[in-house]
Biopython code that builds the backbone (N, CA, C, O; Angstrom):
import numpy as np
from Bio.PDB.StructureBuilder import StructureBuilder

atoms = [
    (1, "MET", "N", (22.380, -9.770, -24.061)),
    (1, "MET", "CA", (22.320, -10.427, -22.764)),
    (1, "MET", "C", (20.978, -10.105, -22.106)),
    (1, "MET", "O", (20.595, -8.940, -21.997)),
    (2, "ASN", "N", (20.291, -11.117, -21.681)),
    (2, "ASN", "CA", (18.978, -10.933, -21.075)),
    (2, "ASN", "C", (19.133, -10.774, -19.566)),
    (2, "ASN", "O", (19.534, -11.721, -18.888)),
    (3, "ARG", "N", (18.820, -9.581, -19.022)),
    (3, "ARG", "CA", (18.981, -9.299, -17.592)),
    (3, "ARG", "C", (17.689, -9.527, -16.803)),
    (3, "ARG", "O", (17.685, -9.438, -15.575)),
    (4, "PHE", "N", (16.606, -9.818, -17.501)),
    (4, "PHE", "CA", (15.322, -9.982, -16.837)),
    (4, "PHE", "C", (15.355, -11.031, -15.720)),
    (4, "PHE", "O", (14.953, -10.719, -14.599)),
    (5, "PRO", "N", (15.819, -12.268, -15.980)),
    (5, "PRO", "CA", (15.849, -13.267, -14.900)),
    (5, "PRO", "C", (16.734, -12.864, -13.723)),
    (5, "PRO", "O", (16.417, -13.182, -12.576)),
    (6, "SER", "N", (17.828, -12.176, -13.988)),
    (6, "SER", "CA", (18.716, -11.791, -12.900)),
    (6, "SER", "C", (18.144, -10.679, -12.039)),
    (6, "SER", "O", (18.610, -10.469, -10.919)),
    (7, "ILE", "N", (17.154, -9.968, -12.532)),
    (7, "ILE", "CA", (16.501, -8.906, -11.759)),
    (7, "ILE", "C", (15.257, -9.446, -11.057)),
    (7, "ILE", "O", (15.002, -9.109, -9.901)),
    (8, "VAL", "N", (14.496, -10.270, -11.739)),
    (8, "VAL", "CA", (13.230, -10.764, -11.207)),
    (8, "VAL", "C", (13.427, -11.735, -10.051)),
    (8, "VAL", "O", (12.716, -11.638, -9.051)),
    (9, "LEU", "N", (14.362, -12.659, -10.156)),
    (9, "LEU", "CA", (14.557, -13.658, -9.105)),
    (9, "LEU", "C", (14.861, -13.030, -7.751)),
    (9, "LEU", "O", (14.228, -13.414, -6.768)),
    (10, "PRO", "N", (15.797, -12.083, -7.641)),
    (10, "PRO", "CA", (16.023, -11.457, -6.333)),
    (10, "PRO", "C", (14.802, -10.711, -5.804)),
    (10, "PRO", "O", (14.559, -10.706, -4.597)),
    (11, "LEU", "N", (14.037, -10.085, -6.685)),
    (11, "LEU", "CA", (12.830, -9.382, -6.247)),
    (11, "LEU", "C", (11.782, -10.353, -5.714)),
    (11, "LEU", "O", (11.125, -10.066, -4.714)),
    (12, "VAL", "N", (11.624, -11.481, -6.363)),
    (12, "VAL", "CA", (10.670, -12.496, -5.903)),
    (12, "VAL", "C", (11.110, -13.039, -4.538)),
    (12, "VAL", "O", (10.282, -13.193, -3.639)),
    (13, "LEU", "N", (12.388, -13.326, -4.380)),
    (13, "LEU", "CA", (12.883, -13.838, -3.101)),
    (13, "LEU", "C", (12.699, -12.826, -1.980)),
    (13, "LEU", "O", (12.301, -13.195, -0.875)),
    (14, "LEU", "N", (12.980, -11.566, -2.246)),
    (14, "LEU", "CA", (12.776, -10.527, -1.233)),
    (14, "LEU", "C", (11.312, -10.402, -0.849)),
    (14, "LEU", "O", (10.991, -10.212, 0.324)),
    (15, "THR", "N", (10.434, -10.504, -1.812)),
    (15, "THR", "CA", (9.002, -10.417, -1.539)),
    (15, "THR", "C", (8.543, -11.594, -0.676)),
    (15, "THR", "O", (7.805, -11.403, 0.291)),
    (16, "LEU", "N", (8.973, -12.800, -1.021)),
    (16, "LEU", "CA", (8.584, -13.977, -0.246)),
    (16, "LEU", "C", (9.136, -13.919, 1.164)),
    (16, "LEU", "O", (8.422, -14.245, 2.113)),
    (17, "LEU", "N", (10.370, -13.518, 1.327)),
    (17, "LEU", "CA", (10.956, -13.410, 2.661)),
    (17, "LEU", "C", (10.277, -12.326, 3.470)),
    (17, "LEU", "O", (10.071, -12.490, 4.672)),
    (18, "GLY", "N", (9.929, -11.238, 2.843)),
    (18, "GLY", "CA", (9.258, -10.143, 3.538)),
    (18, "GLY", "C", (7.880, -10.530, 4.029)),
    (18, "GLY", "O", (7.440, -10.050, 5.074)),
    (19, "CYS", "N", (7.197, -11.381, 3.302)),
    (19, "CYS", "CA", (5.854, -11.797, 3.699)),
    (19, "CYS", "C", (5.877, -12.770, 4.868)),
    (19, "CYS", "O", (4.899, -12.861, 5.611)),
    (20, "SER", "N", (6.966, -13.494, 5.044)),
    (20, "SER", "CA", (6.996, -14.504, 6.094)),
    (20, "SER", "C", (7.470, -13.953, 7.436)),
    (20, "SER", "O", (7.355, -14.640, 8.451)),
    (21, "LYS", "N", (7.982, -12.771, 7.466)),
    (21, "LYS", "CA", (8.522, -12.220, 8.705)),
    (21, "LYS", "C", (7.467, -11.442, 9.471)),
    (21, "LYS", "O", (6.606, -10.786, 8.884)),
    (22, "SER", "N", (7.549, -11.526, 10.781)),
    (22, "SER", "CA", (6.702, -10.711, 11.639)),
    (22, "SER", "C", (7.486, -9.477, 12.021)),
    (22, "SER", "O", (8.711, -9.515, 12.140)),
    (23, "ASP", "N", (6.788, -8.408, 12.208)),
    (23, "ASP", "CA", (7.398, -7.160, 12.611)),
    (23, "ASP", "C", (7.434, -7.098, 14.130)),
    (23, "ASP", "O", (6.515, -7.574, 14.796)),
    (24, "LEU", "N", (8.488, -6.516, 14.675)),
    (24, "LEU", "CA", (8.585, -6.374, 16.122)),
    (24, "LEU", "C", (7.413, -5.560, 16.660)),
    (24, "LEU", "O", (7.054, -5.690, 17.830)),
    (25, "ASN", "N", (6.817, -4.725, 15.814)),
    (25, "ASN", "CA", (5.648, -3.937, 16.228)),
    (25, "ASN", "C", (4.422, -4.806, 16.506)),
    (25, "ASN", "O", (3.474, -4.349, 17.145)),
    (26, "ASP", "N", (4.431, -6.062, 16.029)),
    (26, "ASP", "CA", (3.328, -6.988, 16.305)),
    (26, "ASP", "C", (3.374, -7.499, 17.746)),
    (26, "ASP", "O", (2.402, -8.076, 18.235)),
    (27, "TYR", "N", (4.497, -7.286, 18.418)),
    (27, "TYR", "CA", (4.709, -7.792, 19.769)),
    (27, "TYR", "C", (4.721, -6.647, 20.776)),
    (27, "TYR", "O", (5.076, -5.514, 20.449)),
    (28, "SER", "N", (4.332, -6.961, 21.992)),
    (28, "SER", "CA", (4.374, -5.960, 23.057)),
    (28, "SER", "C", (4.454, -6.666, 24.408)),
    (28, "SER", "O", (4.259, -7.877, 24.515)),
    (29, "LEU", "N", (4.746, -5.874, 25.428)),
    (29, "LEU", "CA", (4.732, -6.380, 26.796)),
    (29, "LEU", "C", (3.545, -5.764, 27.502)),
    (29, "LEU", "O", (3.336, -4.553, 27.429)),
    (30, "GLY", "N", (2.767, -6.586, 28.185)),
    (30, "GLY", "CA", (1.570, -6.112, 28.863)),
    (30, "GLY", "C", (1.866, -5.566, 30.245)),
    (30, "GLY", "O", (3.014, -5.283, 30.587)),
    (31, "THR", "N", (0.828, -5.426, 31.021)),
    (31, "THR", "CA", (0.966, -4.890, 32.378)),
    (31, "THR", "C", (1.062, -5.995, 33.423)),
    (31, "THR", "O", (1.459, -5.737, 34.559)),
    (32, "GLU", "N", (0.699, -7.236, 33.048)),
    (32, "GLU", "CA", (0.756, -8.354, 33.983)),
    (32, "GLU", "C", (2.215, -8.700, 34.261)),
    (32, "GLU", "O", (2.989, -8.904, 33.326)),
    (33, "THR", "N", (2.596, -8.768, 35.529)),
    (33, "THR", "CA", (3.984, -9.054, 35.887)),
    (33, "THR", "C", (4.148, -10.492, 36.345)),
    (33, "THR", "O", (3.199, -11.137, 36.789)),
    (34, "TYR", "N", (5.378, -10.975, 36.226)),
    (34, "TYR", "CA", (5.718, -12.307, 36.709)),
    (34, "TYR", "C", (5.888, -12.240, 38.227)),
    (34, "TYR", "O", (6.286, -11.204, 38.759)),
    (35, "THR", "N", (5.595, -13.317, 38.913)),
    (35, "THR", "CA", (5.672, -13.369, 40.370)),
    (35, "THR", "C", (7.016, -12.841, 40.883)),
    (35, "THR", "O", (8.075, -13.312, 40.470)),
    (36, "ASN", "N", (6.962, -11.865, 41.781)),
    (36, "ASN", "CA", (8.143, -11.272, 42.421)),
    (36, "ASN", "C", (9.158, -10.683, 41.441)),
    (36, "ASN", "O", (10.336, -10.563, 41.777)),
    (37, "SER", "N", (8.724, -10.319, 40.246)),
    (37, "SER", "CA", (9.622, -9.725, 39.253)),
    (37, "SER", "C", (8.863, -8.639, 38.482)),
    (37, "SER", "O", (8.389, -8.884, 37.373)),
    (38, "PRO", "N", (8.748, -7.440, 39.065)),
    (38, "PRO", "CA", (7.930, -6.391, 38.445)),
    (38, "PRO", "C", (8.446, -5.892, 37.100)),
    (38, "PRO", "O", (7.689, -5.275, 36.351)),
    (39, "ASP", "N", (9.714, -6.140, 36.772)),
    (39, "ASP", "CA", (10.229, -5.700, 35.477)),
    (39, "ASP", "C", (10.052, -6.753, 34.381)),
    (39, "ASP", "O", (10.516, -6.557, 33.258)),
    (40, "CYS", "N", (9.395, -7.849, 34.692)),
    (40, "CYS", "CA", (9.152, -8.935, 33.749)),
    (40, "CYS", "C", (7.649, -8.992, 33.451)),
    (40, "CYS", "O", (6.843, -9.225, 34.351)),
    (41, "LYS", "N", (7.281, -8.781, 32.189)),
    (41, "LYS", "CA", (5.871, -8.627, 31.809)),
    (41, "LYS", "C", (5.410, -9.718, 30.835)),
    (41, "LYS", "O", (6.216, -10.331, 30.135)),
    (42, "GLN", "N", (4.111, -9.937, 30.811)),
    (42, "GLN", "CA", (3.484, -10.880, 29.871)),
    (42, "GLN", "C", (3.737, -10.399, 28.445)),
    (42, "GLN", "O", (3.545, -9.221, 28.145)),
    (43, "ALA", "N", (4.170, -11.313, 27.558)),
    (43, "ALA", "CA", (4.396, -10.986, 26.152)),
    (43, "ALA", "C", (3.097, -11.154, 25.371)),
    (43, "ALA", "O", (2.321, -12.078, 25.615)),
    (44, "TYR", "N", (2.878, -10.243, 24.430)),
    (44, "TYR", "CA", (1.683, -10.251, 23.582)),
    (44, "TYR", "C", (2.073, -10.290, 22.110)),
    (44, "TYR", "O", (3.085, -9.715, 21.710)),
    (45, "PHE", "N", (1.257, -10.976, 21.307)),
    (45, "PHE", "CA", (1.397, -10.983, 19.854)),
    (45, "PHE", "C", (0.089, -10.486, 19.263)),
    (45, "PHE", "O", (-0.959, -11.106, 19.445)),
    (46, "LYS", "N", (0.153, -9.379, 18.565)),
    (46, "LYS", "CA", (-1.022, -8.750, 17.946)),
    (46, "LYS", "C", (-2.151, -8.568, 18.954)),
    (46, "LYS", "O", (-3.316, -8.825, 18.650)),
    (47, "GLY", "N", (-1.792, -8.121, 20.158)),
    (47, "GLY", "CA", (-2.774, -7.805, 21.180)),
    (47, "GLY", "C", (-3.277, -8.972, 22.003)),
    (47, "GLY", "O", (-4.086, -8.783, 22.912)),
    (48, "LYS", "N", (-2.813, -10.179, 21.700)),
    (48, "LYS", "CA", (-3.241, -11.362, 22.455)),
    (48, "LYS", "C", (-2.054, -11.925, 23.222)),
    (48, "LYS", "O", (-0.950, -11.995, 22.681)),
    (49, "PRO", "N", (-2.263, -12.332, 24.483)),
    (49, "PRO", "CA", (-1.146, -12.853, 25.275)),
    (49, "PRO", "C", (-0.580, -14.146, 24.707)),
    (49, "PRO", "O", (-1.320, -14.999, 24.217)),
    (50, "ILE", "N", (0.736, -14.280, 24.778)),
    (50, "ILE", "CA", (1.390, -15.534, 24.435)),
    (50, "ILE", "C", (1.432, -16.322, 25.748)),
    (50, "ILE", "O", (2.138, -15.923, 26.674)),
    (51, "PRO", "N", (0.696, -17.422, 25.847)),
    (51, "PRO", "CA", (0.572, -18.137, 27.121)),
    (51, "PRO", "C", (1.912, -18.480, 27.772)),
    (51, "PRO", "O", (2.814, -19.016, 27.128)),
    (52, "SER", "N", (2.018, -18.164, 29.046)),
    (52, "SER", "CA", (3.169, -18.503, 29.891)),
    (52, "SER", "C", (4.484, -17.853, 29.480)),
    (52, "SER", "O", (5.544, -18.302, 29.917)),
    (53, "ILE", "N", (4.448, -16.809, 28.653)),
    (53, "ILE", "CA", (5.683, -16.154, 28.225)),
    (53, "ILE", "C", (5.763, -14.764, 28.872)),
    (53, "ILE", "O", (4.959, -13.881, 28.576)),
    (54, "PHE", "N", (6.737, -14.595, 29.749)),
    (54, "PHE", "CA", (7.003, -13.330, 30.429)),
    (54, "PHE", "C", (8.431, -12.905, 30.088)),
    (54, "PHE", "O", (9.360, -13.707, 30.185)),
    (55, "LEU", "N", (8.604, -11.648, 29.689)),
    (55, "LEU", "CA", (9.908, -11.155, 29.261)),
    (55, "LEU", "C", (10.219, -9.797, 29.875)),
    (55, "LEU", "O", (9.319, -9.044, 30.247)),
    (56, "LYS", "N", (11.510, -9.503, 29.974)),
    (56, "LYS", "CA", (11.942, -8.171, 30.402)),
    (56, "LYS", "C", (12.055, -7.238, 29.210)),
    (56, "LYS", "O", (11.787, -6.042, 29.321)),
    (57, "LYS", "N", (12.457, -7.793, 28.058)),
    (57, "LYS", "CA", (12.682, -6.972, 26.873)),
    (57, "LYS", "C", (12.446, -7.786, 25.616)),
    (57, "LYS", "O", (12.789, -8.966, 25.562)),
    (58, "LEU", "N", (11.856, -7.156, 24.598)),
    (58, "LEU", "CA", (11.701, -7.759, 23.281)),
    (58, "LEU", "C", (12.906, -7.345, 22.447)),
    (58, "LEU", "O", (13.249, -6.164, 22.402)),
    (59, "THR", "N", (13.553, -8.302, 21.785)),
    (59, "THR", "CA", (14.767, -7.989, 21.042)),
    (59, "THR", "C", (14.537, -7.951, 19.534)),
    (59, "THR", "O", (14.742, -6.918, 18.897)),
    (60, "LYS", "N", (14.108, -9.093, 18.957)),
    (60, "LYS", "CA", (13.857, -9.135, 17.513)),
    (60, "LYS", "C", (12.966, -10.316, 17.169)),
    (60, "LYS", "O", (12.691, -11.177, 18.005)),
    (61, "THR", "N", (12.519, -10.335, 15.912)),
    (61, "THR", "CA", (11.646, -11.414, 15.446)),
    (61, "THR", "C", (12.183, -12.002, 14.158)),
    (61, "THR", "O", (12.982, -11.384, 13.454)),
    (62, "ASP", "N", (11.727, -13.212, 13.865)),
    (62, "ASP", "CA", (12.028, -13.874, 12.605)),
    (62, "ASP", "C", (10.900, -14.855, 12.346)),
    (62, "ASP", "O", (10.817, -15.904, 12.986)),
    (63, "GLY", "N", (10.046, -14.514, 11.420)),
    (63, "GLY", "CA", (8.890, -15.362, 11.153)),
    (63, "GLY", "C", (7.988, -15.420, 12.364)),
    (63, "GLY", "O", (7.594, -14.377, 12.887)),
    (64, "GLY", "N", (7.655, -16.599, 12.818)),
    (64, "GLY", "CA", (6.803, -16.777, 13.990)),
    (64, "GLY", "C", (7.586, -16.941, 15.270)),
    (64, "GLY", "O", (7.075, -17.471, 16.257)),
    (65, "ARG", "N", (8.841, -16.482, 15.258)),
    (65, "ARG", "CA", (9.673, -16.602, 16.456)),
    (65, "ARG", "C", (10.054, -15.225, 16.977)),
    (65, "ARG", "O", (10.235, -14.277, 16.213)),
    (66, "LEU", "N", (10.171, -15.139, 18.282)),
    (66, "LEU", "CA", (10.489, -13.903, 18.974)),
    (66, "LEU", "C", (11.686, -14.137, 19.884)),
    (66, "LEU", "O", (11.737, -15.126, 20.616)),
    (67, "GLU", "N", (12.650, -13.220, 19.835)),
    (67, "GLU", "CA", (13.778, -13.272, 20.765)),
    (67, "GLU", "C", (13.590, -12.185, 21.800)),
    (67, "GLU", "O", (13.213, -11.059, 21.475)),
    (68, "GLY", "N", (13.857, -12.531, 23.053)),
    (68, "GLY", "CA", (13.734, -11.558, 24.122)),
    (68, "GLY", "C", (14.583, -11.931, 25.315)),
    (68, "GLY", "O", (15.213, -12.987, 25.350)),
    (69, "ILE", "N", (14.586, -11.036, 26.299)),
    (69, "ILE", "CA", (15.311, -11.276, 27.543)),
    (69, "ILE", "C", (14.305, -11.821, 28.558)),
    (69, "ILE", "O", (13.314, -11.165, 28.878)),
    (70, "ALA", "N", (14.571, -13.012, 29.054)),
    (70, "ALA", "CA", (13.666, -13.672, 30.004)),
    (70, "ALA", "C", (13.818, -13.083, 31.401)),
    (70, "ALA", "O", (14.729, -12.298, 31.662)),
    (71, "CYS", "N", (12.923, -13.468, 32.283)),
    (71, "CYS", "CA", (12.933, -12.979, 33.656)),
    (71, "CYS", "C", (14.234, -13.303, 34.374)),
    (71, "CYS", "O", (14.681, -12.530, 35.222)),
    (72, "HIS", "N", (14.844, -14.428, 34.047)),
    (72, "HIS", "CA", (16.098, -14.823, 34.691)),
    (72, "HIS", "C", (17.321, -14.224, 33.992)),
    (72, "HIS", "O", (18.453, -14.550, 34.351)),
    (73, "GLY", "N", (17.110, -13.353, 32.999)),
    (73, "GLY", "CA", (18.187, -12.613, 32.364)),
    (73, "GLY", "C", (18.798, -13.241, 31.129)),
    (73, "GLY", "O", (19.635, -12.612, 30.481)),
    (74, "ALA", "N", (18.416, -14.449, 30.779)),
    (74, "ALA", "CA", (18.972, -15.124, 29.601)),
    (74, "ALA", "C", (18.188, -14.751, 28.344)),
    (74, "ALA", "O", (17.008, -14.408, 28.419)),
    (75, "ASN", "N", (18.851, -14.820, 27.194)),
    (75, "ASN", "CA", (18.161, -14.648, 25.922)),
    (75, "ASN", "C", (17.372, -15.921, 25.634)),
    (75, "ASN", "O", (17.887, -17.029, 25.784)),
    (76, "ILE", "N", (16.129, -15.752, 25.224)),
    (76, "ILE", "CA", (15.321, -16.902, 24.842)),
    (76, "ILE", "C", (14.683, -16.641, 23.482)),
    (76, "ILE", "O", (14.498, -15.497, 23.067)),
    (77, "VAL", "N", (14.356, -17.730, 22.805)),
    (77, "VAL", "CA", (13.629, -17.671, 21.537)),
    (77, "VAL", "C", (12.296, -18.351, 21.766)),
    (77, "VAL", "O", (12.236, -19.492, 22.225)),
    (78, "VAL", "N", (11.222, -17.636, 21.441)),
    (78, "VAL", "CA", (9.860, -18.121, 21.648)),
    (78, "VAL", "C", (9.252, -18.497, 20.303)),
    (78, "VAL", "O", (9.279, -17.701, 19.365)),
    (79, "ASP", "N", (8.706, -19.701, 20.205)),
    (79, "ASP", "CA", (7.910, -20.095, 19.043)),
    (79, "ASP", "C", (6.479, -19.688, 19.383)),
    (79, "ASP", "O", (5.817, -20.335, 20.195)),
    (80, "VAL", "N", (6.016, -18.627, 18.765)),
    (80, "VAL", "CA", (4.733, -18.030, 19.137)),
    (80, "VAL", "C", (3.572, -18.982, 18.894)),
    (80, "VAL", "O", (2.677, -19.073, 19.734)),
    (81, "LYS", "N", (3.558, -19.685, 17.788)),
    (81, "LYS", "CA", (2.448, -20.586, 17.467)),
    (81, "LYS", "C", (2.386, -21.769, 18.417)),
    (81, "LYS", "O", (1.303, -22.160, 18.853)),
    (82, "ALA", "N", (3.537, -22.339, 18.741)),
    (82, "ALA", "CA", (3.574, -23.509, 19.626)),
    (82, "ALA", "C", (3.511, -23.108, 21.095)),
    (82, "ALA", "O", (3.134, -23.917, 21.943)),
    (83, "GLY", "N", (3.882, -21.853, 21.404)),
    (83, "GLY", "CA", (3.901, -21.407, 22.782)),
    (83, "GLY", "C", (5.054, -21.976, 23.589)),
    (83, "GLY", "O", (4.988, -22.051, 24.816)),
    (84, "THR", "N", (6.116, -22.377, 22.892)),
    (84, "THR", "CA", (7.279, -22.948, 23.542)),
    (84, "THR", "C", (8.460, -21.983, 23.462)),
    (84, "THR", "O", (8.453, -21.041, 22.670)),
    (85, "TRP", "N", (9.468, -22.230, 24.288)),
    (85, "TRP", "CA", (10.671, -21.388, 24.245)),
    (85, "TRP", "C", (11.890, -22.207, 24.589)),
    (85, "TRP", "O", (11.793, -23.278, 25.188)),
    (86, "LYS", "N", (13.057, -21.681, 24.198)),
    (86, "LYS", "CA", (14.334, -22.285, 24.558)),
    (86, "LYS", "C", (15.363, -21.171, 24.648)),
    (86, "LYS", "O", (15.219, -20.132, 24.005)),
    (87, "GLU", "N", (16.393, -21.386, 25.438)),
    (87, "GLU", "CA", (17.448, -20.383, 25.541)),
    (87, "GLU", "C", (18.215, -20.322, 24.237)),
    (87, "GLU", "O", (18.433, -21.346, 23.591)),
    (88, "GLY", "N", (18.629, -19.111, 23.843)),
    (88, "GLY", "CA", (19.396, -18.939, 22.611)),
    (88, "GLY", "C", (19.070, -17.618, 21.942)),
    (88, "GLY", "O", (18.387, -16.767, 22.511)),
    (89, "LYS", "N", (19.567, -17.462, 20.730)),
    (89, "LYS", "CA", (19.348, -16.263, 19.930)),
    (89, "LYS", "C", (18.880, -16.640, 18.547)),
    (89, "LYS", "O", (19.114, -17.754, 18.078)),
    (90, "LEU", "N", (18.217, -15.706, 17.900)),
    (90, "LEU", "CA", (17.800, -15.906, 16.518)),
    (90, "LEU", "C", (18.977, -15.742, 15.586)),
    (90, "LEU", "O", (18.825, -15.875, 14.371)),
]
sb = StructureBuilder()
sb.init_structure("model")
sb.init_model(0)
sb.init_chain("A")
sb.init_seg("    ")
for serial, (resi, resn, name, xyz) in enumerate(atoms, 1):
    if name == "N":
        sb.init_residue(resn, " ", resi, " ")
    sb.init_atom(name, np.array(xyz, "f"), 0.0, 1.0, " ", f" {name:<3s}", serial, name[0])
structure = sb.get_structure()
């Protein structure tokens, strides 16, 4: 019985999935606060601000998307490349 294909395929898939994910360490909250909300800060990706995205907390990432707690308290998902967001979870 040849076990090579059954071992290699999962390793290749894990490698490809690992390369496409961003680490939560790539994201941070800056010192700039949202108007009248000092606990809500500008979100950053690799040291650069994500335009118009202010969060209270960073939760998790998946690829080029970031989940966090918005200033109004709802969970939002941010598409970092497009600079857009919508309410929801990853």
